Chimera marker file (.cmm) of the C-alpha trace (Angstrom):
<marker_set name="trace">
<marker id="1" x="-86.046" y="29.987" z="55.651" r="1" g="1" b="0" radius="0.5"/>
<marker id="2" x="-86.383" y="29.948" z="59.650" r="1" g="1" b="0" radius="0.5"/>
<marker id="3" x="-89.686" y="31.410" z="59.181" r="1" g="1" b="0" radius="0.5"/>
<marker id="4" x="-90.678" y="28.475" z="56.890" r="1" g="1" b="0" radius="0.5"/>
<marker id="5" x="-89.003" y="25.823" z="59.227" r="1" g="1" b="0" radius="0.5"/>
<marker id="6" x="-91.528" y="27.209" z="61.398" r="1" g="1" b="0" radius="0.5"/>
<marker id="7" x="-94.626" y="27.422" z="59.792" r="1" g="1" b="0" radius="0.5"/>
<marker id="8" x="-94.492" y="23.839" z="58.816" r="1" g="1" b="0" radius="0.5"/>
<marker id="9" x="-93.629" y="23.203" z="62.158" r="1" g="1" b="0" radius="0.5"/>
<marker id="10" x="-96.764" y="24.612" z="63.862" r="1" g="1" b="0" radius="0.5"/>
<marker id="11" x="-99.041" y="23.081" z="60.793" r="1" g="1" b="0" radius="0.5"/>
<marker id="12" x="-97.520" y="19.239" z="61.858" r="1" g="1" b="0" radius="0.5"/>
<marker id="13" x="-97.764" y="20.528" z="65.401" r="1" g="1" b="0" radius="0.5"/>
<marker id="14" x="-101.583" y="21.676" z="64.828" r="1" g="1" b="0" radius="0.5"/>
<marker id="15" x="-102.107" y="18.057" z="62.482" r="1" g="1" b="0" radius="0.5"/>
<marker id="16" x="-100.626" y="15.597" z="65.661" r="1" g="1" b="0" radius="0.5"/>
<marker id="17" x="-102.709" y="18.067" z="68.105" r="1" g="1" b="0" radius="0.5"/>
<marker id="18" x="-106.108" y="17.843" z="65.981" r="1" g="1" b="0" radius="0.5"/>
<marker id="19" x="-105.452" y="13.907" z="65.521" r="1" g="1" b="0" radius="0.5"/>
<marker id="20" x="-105.066" y="13.648" z="68.967" r="1" g="1" b="0" radius="0.5"/>
<marker id="21" x="-108.038" y="15.425" z="70.271" r="1" g="1" b="0" radius="0.5"/>
<marker id="22" x="-110.244" y="13.355" z="67.750" r="1" g="1" b="0" radius="0.5"/>
<marker id="23" x="-108.596" y="10.084" z="69.792" r="1" g="1" b="0" radius="0.5"/>
<marker id="24" x="-109.572" y="11.430" z="73.200" r="1" g="1" b="0" radius="0.5"/>
<marker id="25" x="-112.174" y="12.636" z="71.761" r="1" g="1" b="0" radius="0.5"/>
<marker id="26" x="-113.401" y="9.173" z="70.659" r="1" g="1" b="0" radius="0.5"/>
<marker id="27" x="-112.184" y="7.684" z="74.391" r="1" g="1" b="0" radius="0.5"/>
<marker id="28" x="-113.866" y="10.612" z="75.643" r="1" g="1" b="0" radius="0.5"/>
<marker id="29" x="-117.563" y="9.474" z="74.005" r="1" g="1" b="0" radius="0.5"/>
<marker id="30" x="-116.834" y="5.859" z="74.772" r="1" g="1" b="0" radius="0.5"/>
<marker id="31" x="-115.780" y="6.393" z="78.611" r="1" g="1" b="0" radius="0.5"/>
<marker id="32" x="-119.003" y="8.956" z="79.019" r="1" g="1" b="0" radius="0.5"/>
<marker id="33" x="-120.967" y="6.161" z="77.874" r="1" g="1" b="0" radius="0.5"/>
<marker id="34" x="-119.865" y="3.390" z="80.275" r="1" g="1" b="0" radius="0.5"/>
<marker id="35" x="-120.052" y="5.891" z="82.887" r="1" g="1" b="0" radius="0.5"/>
<marker id="36" x="-123.901" y="6.965" z="82.134" r="1" g="1" b="0" radius="0.5"/>
<marker id="37" x="-124.967" y="3.258" z="81.583" r="1" g="1" b="0" radius="0.5"/>
<marker id="38" x="-123.419" y="2.954" z="84.936" r="1" g="1" b="0" radius="0.5"/>
<marker id="39" x="-125.354" y="5.874" z="86.668" r="1" g="1" b="0" radius="0.5"/>
<marker id="40" x="-128.322" y="4.500" z="84.588" r="1" g="1" b="0" radius="0.5"/>
<marker id="41" x="-128.640" y="1.197" z="85.977" r="1" g="1" b="0" radius="0.5"/>
<marker id="42" x="-127.785" y="2.824" z="89.533" r="1" g="1" b="0" radius="0.5"/>
<marker id="43" x="-130.153" y="5.380" z="89.524" r="1" g="1" b="0" radius="0.5"/>
<marker id="44" x="-132.592" y="2.653" z="88.379" r="1" g="1" b="0" radius="0.5"/>
<marker id="45" x="-132.290" y="0.641" z="90.741" r="1" g="1" b="0" radius="0.5"/>
<marker id="46" x="-132.574" y="3.442" z="93.736" r="1" g="1" b="0" radius="0.5"/>
<marker id="47" x="-135.980" y="4.406" z="92.263" r="1" g="1" b="0" radius="0.5"/>
<marker id="48" x="-137.246" y="0.401" z="91.841" r="1" g="1" b="0" radius="0.5"/>
<marker id="49" x="-135.849" y="0.258" z="95.622" r="1" g="1" b="0" radius="0.5"/>
<marker id="50" x="-137.521" y="3.432" z="96.542" r="1" g="1" b="0" radius="0.5"/>
<marker id="51" x="-140.602" y="2.749" z="94.877" r="1" g="1" b="0" radius="0.5"/>
<marker id="52" x="-140.801" y="-1.094" z="96.710" r="1" g="1" b="0" radius="0.5"/>
<marker id="53" x="-139.268" y="0.586" z="100.209" r="1" g="1" b="0" radius="0.5"/>
<marker id="54" x="-142.741" y="2.858" z="99.924" r="1" g="1" b="0" radius="0.5"/>
<marker id="55" x="-145.255" y="-0.142" z="99.280" r="1" g="1" b="0" radius="0.5"/>
<marker id="56" x="-143.835" y="-1.895" z="102.043" r="1" g="1" b="0" radius="0.5"/>
<link id1="1" id2="2" r="1" g="1" b="0" radius="0.2"/>
<link id1="2" id2="3" r="1" g="1" b="0" radius="0.2"/>
<link id1="3" id2="4" r="1" g="1" b="0" radius="0.2"/>
<link id1="4" id2="5" r="1" g="1" b="0" radius="0.2"/>
<link id1="5" id2="6" r="1" g="1" b="0" radius="0.2"/>
<link id1="6" id2="7" r="1" g="1" b="0" radius="0.2"/>
<link id1="7" id2="8" r="1" g="1" b="0" radius="0.2"/>
<link id1="8" id2="9" r="1" g="1" b="0" radius="0.2"/>
<link id1="9" id2="10" r="1" g="1" b="0" radius="0.2"/>
<link id1="10" id2="11" r="1" g="1" b="0" radius="0.2"/>
<link id1="11" id2="12" r="1" g="1" b="0" radius="0.2"/>
<link id1="12" id2="13" r="1" g="1" b="0" radius="0.2"/>
<link id1="13" id2="14" r="1" g="1" b="0" radius="0.2"/>
<link id1="14" id2="15" r="1" g="1" b="0" radius="0.2"/>
<link id1="15" id2="16" r="1" g="1" b="0" radius="0.2"/>
<link id1="16" id2="17" r="1" g="1" b="0" radius="0.2"/>
<link id1="17" id2="18" r="1" g="1" b="0" radius="0.2"/>
<link id1="18" id2="19" r="1" g="1" b="0" radius="0.2"/>
<link id1="19" id2="20" r="1" g="1" b="0" radius="0.2"/>
<link id1="20" id2="21" r="1" g="1" b="0" radius="0.2"/>
<link id1="21" id2="22" r="1" g="1" b="0" radius="0.2"/>
<link id1="22" id2="23" r="1" g="1" b="0" radius="0.2"/>
<link id1="23" id2="24" r="1" g="1" b="0" radius="0.2"/>
<link id1="24" id2="25" r="1" g="1" b="0" radius="0.2"/>
<link id1="25" id2="26" r="1" g="1" b="0" radius="0.2"/>
<link id1="26" id2="27" r="1" g="1" b="0" radius="0.2"/>
<link id1="27" id2="28" r="1" g="1" b="0" radius="0.2"/>
<link id1="28" id2="29" r="1" g="1" b="0" radius="0.2"/>
<link id1="29" id2="30" r="1" g="1" b="0" radius="0.2"/>
<link id1="30" id2="31" r="1" g="1" b="0" radius="0.2"/>
<link id1="31" id2="32" r="1" g="1" b="0" radius="0.2"/>
<link id1="32" id2="33" r="1" g="1" b="0" radius="0.2"/>
<link id1="33" id2="34" r="1" g="1" b="0" radius="0.2"/>
<link id1="34" id2="35" r="1" g="1" b="0" radius="0.2"/>
<link id1="35" id2="36" r="1" g="1" b="0" radius="0.2"/>
<link id1="36" id2="37" r="1" g="1" b="0" radius="0.2"/>
<link id1="37" id2="38" r="1" g="1" b="0" radius="0.2"/>
<link id1="38" id2="39" r="1" g="1" b="0" radius="0.2"/>
<link id1="39" id2="40" r="1" g="1" b="0" radius="0.2"/>
<link id1="40" id2="41" r="1" g="1" b="0" radius="0.2"/>
<link id1="41" id2="42" r="1" g="1" b="0" radius="0.2"/>
<link id1="42" id2="43" r="1" g="1" b="0" radius="0.2"/>
<link id1="43" id2="44" r="1" g="1" b="0" radius="0.2"/>
<link id1="44" id2="45" r="1" g="1" b="0" radius="0.2"/>
<link id1="45" id2="46" r="1" g="1" b="0" radius="0.2"/>
<link id1="46" id2="47" r="1" g="1" b="0" radius="0.2"/>
<link id1="47" id2="48" r="1" g="1" b="0" radius="0.2"/>
<link id1="48" id2="49" r="1" g="1" b="0" radius="0.2"/>
<link id1="49" id2="50" r="1" g="1" b="0" radius="0.2"/>
<link id1="50" id2="51" r="1" g="1" b="0" radius="0.2"/>
<link id1="51" id2="52" r="1" g="1" b="0" radius="0.2"/>
<link id1="52" id2="53" r="1" g="1" b="0" radius="0.2"/>
<link id1="53" id2="54" r="1" g="1" b="0" radius="0.2"/>
<link id1="54" id2="55" r="1" g="1" b="0" radius="0.2"/>
<link id1="55" id2="56" r="1" g="1" b="0" radius="0.2"/>
</marker_set>
């Protein structure tokens, strides 16, 4: 009987873990996208600034 409860407990734990990891995955993907946008704009700004500095 103890074994059964342990297995179901572990199963429940794994289910919770998987659900949480999916939530975190979405959050991480979202923050990565925002970070990419942020760094992309900085990079573009630096590039354009670099080119304008060279021409002047």
